[in-house]
C-alpha positions as a Markdown table, in Angstrom:
| # | Residue | x | y | z |
|---|---|---|---|---|
| 1 | Met | -18.6 | -24.6 | 19.2 |
| 2 | Ser | -18.7 | -20.9 | 18.5 |
| 3 | Ala | -16.3 | -20.3 | 21.4 |
| 4 | Lys | -13.7 | -22.5 | 19.7 |
| 5 | Lys | -14.1 | -20.5 | 16.4 |
| 6 | Asn | -13.6 | -17.2 | 18.2 |
| 7 | Asp | -10.5 | -18.4 | 19.9 |
| 8 | Gln | -9.2 | -19.8 | 16.7 |
| 9 | Ser | -9.8 | -16.6 | 14.7 |
| 10 | Thr | -8.0 | -14.4 | 17.3 |
| 11 | Ala | -5.1 | -16.9 | 17.2 |
| 12 | Glu | -5.0 | -16.7 | 13.4 |
| 13 | Gln | -4.8 | -12.9 | 13.6 |
| 14 | Gly | -1.7 | -13.1 | 15.6 |
| 15 | Gln | -2.6 | -10.6 | 18.3 |
| 16 | Glu | -5.6 | -9.6 | 20.3 |
| 17 | Lys | -5.2 | -5.8 | 20.4 |
| 18 | Pro | -4.4 | -4.1 | 17.1 |
| 19 | Glu | -1.5 | -1.6 | 17.2 |
| 20 | Ala | -1.8 | 1.9 | 15.8 |
| 21 | Phe | -0.3 | 2.6 | 12.4 |
| 22 | Asp | 3.1 | 4.1 | 12.5 |
| 23 | Ala | 4.1 | 6.5 | 9.7 |
| 24 | Lys | 7.8 | 5.5 | 9.9 |
| 25 | Trp | 6.9 | 2.2 | 8.2 |
| 26 | Leu | 6.4 | 4.2 | 5.0 |
| 27 | Lys | 9.8 | 5.8 | 5.0 |
| 28 | Gly | 11.7 | 5.1 | 1.7 |
| 29 | Leu | 8.7 | 3.4 | 0.0 |
| 30 | Thr | 7.3 | 4.7 | -3.3 |
| 31 | Phe | 3.9 | 4.8 | -5.0 |
| 32 | Thr | 3.8 | 4.5 | -8.8 |
| 33 | Asp | 1.0 | 6.2 | -10.7 |
| 34 | Thr | 0.3 | 7.7 | -14.1 |
| 35 | Arg | -1.0 | 11.1 | -15.2 |
| 36 | Met | -2.1 | 12.4 | -18.6 |
| 37 | Glu | 0.1 | 15.1 | -20.1 |
| 38 | Lys | -0.4 | 17.0 | -23.3 |
| 39 | Val | 2.3 | 16.3 | -25.9 |
| 40 | Lys | 2.7 | 17.6 | -29.4 |
| 41 | Asp | 3.3 | 14.9 | -32.0 |
| 42 | Glu | 5.3 | 15.1 | -35.2 |
| 43 | Asp | 2.4 | 16.7 | -37.1 |
| 44 | Gly | 2.0 | 19.4 | -34.5 |
| 45 | Lys | -1.2 | 17.9 | -33.0 |
| 46 | Val | -1.6 | 18.1 | -29.3 |
| 47 | Thr | -2.5 | 14.7 | -27.8 |
| 48 | Glu | -2.7 | 13.4 | -24.3 |
| 49 | Lys | -0.3 | 10.7 | -23.4 |
| 50 | Pro | 0.0 | 8.7 | -20.1 |
| 51 | Val | 3.2 | 9.4 | -18.2 |
| 52 | Val | 4.4 | 7.2 | -15.3 |
| 53 | Phe | 5.7 | 9.0 | -12.2 |
| 54 | Gln | 6.7 | 8.0 | -8.7 |
| 55 | Arg | 6.2 | 9.8 | -5.4 |
| 56 | Pro | 6.7 | 8.9 | -1.7 |
| 57 | Leu | 4.1 | 6.5 | -0.4 |
| 58 | Glu | 1.4 | 8.0 | 1.9 |
| 59 | Glu | -0.9 | 6.5 | 4.3 |
| 60 | Asp | -3.9 | 7.2 | 2.0 |
| 61 | Asp | -2.3 | 5.0 | -0.6 |
| 62 | Leu | -2.7 | 1.9 | 1.5 |
| 63 | Leu | -5.4 | -0.6 | 1.0 |
| 64 | Asp | -4.6 | -2.7 | 4.0 |
| 65 | Trp | -1.8 | -3.4 | 6.5 |
| 66 | Lys | -1.2 | -6.2 | 9.0 |
| 67 | Ile | 1.4 | -7.1 | 11.6 |
| 68 | Tyr | 3.0 | -10.5 | 11.5 |
| 69 | Gly | 5.5 | -10.9 | 14.3 |
| 70 | Ser | 8.3 | -8.4 | 13.8 |
| 71 | Glu | 7.1 | -7.5 | 10.2 |
| 72 | Val | 4.4 | -5.3 | 8.9 |
| 73 | Val | 2.9 | -6.1 | 5.5 |
| 74 | Leu | 1.6 | -3.2 | 3.5 |
| 75 | Ala | -0.7 | -3.6 | 0.5 |
| 76 | Thr | -0.9 | -0.5 | -1.7 |
| 77 | Ala | -3.3 | 0.8 | -4.3 |
| 78 | Asp | -0.8 | 0.5 | -7.1 |
| 79 | Gly | -0.7 | -3.3 | -6.7 |
| 80 | Arg | 2.5 | -3.6 | -4.6 |
| 81 | Lys | 3.0 | -5.4 | -1.4 |
| 82 | Tyr | 5.8 | -4.3 | 1.0 |
| 83 | Arg | 7.2 | -6.1 | 4.0 |
| 84 | Val | 9.0 | -3.8 | 6.5 |
| 85 | Arg | 10.4 | -4.4 | 9.9 |
| 86 | Lys | 8.3 | -3.2 | 12.8 |
């Protein structure tokens, strides 16, 4: 019975040998984040305000990635999911 489960789980994964990650899959994708910047308000008080910014996606920003046929699905730390061609 366990042999059937092992065969079934490898079939569900889509491939037996995982491929290495290719950095070209990240080309043109962006990562959105916020940073705190000091801003003067109308009264002259300096306060911190969150400011949204985007930058190119890096491999360290990925939570997970999987290959499905000719597509690669990338899940990023900012909550986005990208599908790119392999």
